[in-house]
Structure formats: C-alpha cells, structure tokens
N, C-alpha and C positions, 0 to 999 in steps of 0.2 A: 875465571872471574872477568878477564878481559873480554871474553865473548859476550857476557851479559851486558857489559857497559857498551860494547859496540852495537848489540841488538837494541839496547835502550835508546842509543843516540839515533839509530836508523829509524826507529819508530817515532821518535820525537821530530826528526826532520820530515818524515812523511806526514805527520800530523800538521806541522807548520805549512807544508806544501799544500795540503788539502784546504786548510784555513785560508791561505793566500789565494788559491783558485776561487774559492767561494766569495771572498771579499772582492776580488777584481771582477768576478762575474756579476755581482750585485751592482758594482759601480758602473759597469758597461750597460747593464739593463736599465738602471735608473737614469743614466745620462743620455742614451741614444734611443732605446726602444720604448721606454715609458712615455716620453713626450710625444712620440709618434702615435701611440695608442690613445693618449688623451686628446690629441688633435683630431684624430679620426672620430672619436666619440663626440667631440664638440661639433664637428661638421655634420654628423648624423643627426644630432639634436637640433641644430639650426635648420636642416632640411625638413625635419618633421614639423617644426614650428612654422616654417614657411608654407608647407603643404596645408597645415591646419588653418592658417590665416587665409590662404587662397580659397579653401573650401568654405570658410565662414563668409567670405565676401561674396561668393557665388550664391549662397543660400540667403543672403540678406534681402529684405523686402524693400521695394521702392518707397519713396516718401509718400505718405497719404494712405497707404494700405492699413486697414484696421482689421485685426483678428482678435477673437476672444477664445482663449483656450481654457478648458476646464479640466481639472484633474479628477477623473472619474473614481479613482481609488480613494481619495480623501473625502469626497462629498457624495455619500450614498443617496441623498435626497433628490439629486438631479439625475433621475434615471432616464428621462427622455430629454433630448437636447433641442426643445422647441423654442426656448426663450421665455421671457417673462412678459406679461401683459401690463402695459402702463397706460392708465387712463389720462388723457390730456384734455384740458378744458381750453376753449377758445377765449382769448382775451381781446376785448374790443377797445 
C-alpha cells in the first residue's frame, strides 16, 4: 500500500515539475523572445513601406505631363487607340 502512495506522489511531483517547466518556458518566451520577433517584424514592414514609397516617388510624373490611359478590358468599343475627332469652329 505504501508503495502505491509513494508512486502516486512521485507521479504527482513529476507532473507539477513538467507544468512548472512549461509555465516558466512560456513566461521566458513571452518576456524576451516574443518582443524581439515583433520588433523584427515591424522593422521589416517599415523597410517594405519605405521601399514602396521610394519606388512610387521614382515613378511619379513631373508637373504638366498629361497622359490618358484606357482600360482595354472594360471598354471593347475602343479597339484602336487613335483618339476622337473633335470639330472646332473659329470664333471671331
């Protein structure tokens, strides 16, 4: 009978030890490692946004440039891109 009680207590202490190891492991990860991972992720996102902004600034057109872009997929009537004829009258 005493042997069963001792084995039961040993199993109970082992279970408490494993639970304690898991608890302190999670605390260490959340306190030290998780902030480093989040900081690295934020820096990567900032770098991507900066690269995208620089690329957009390089592709921007100078003031006074006029471009007309047609979406050929949405407008099947404009098969040729020659433009429209506008008849102007001279005003005296």
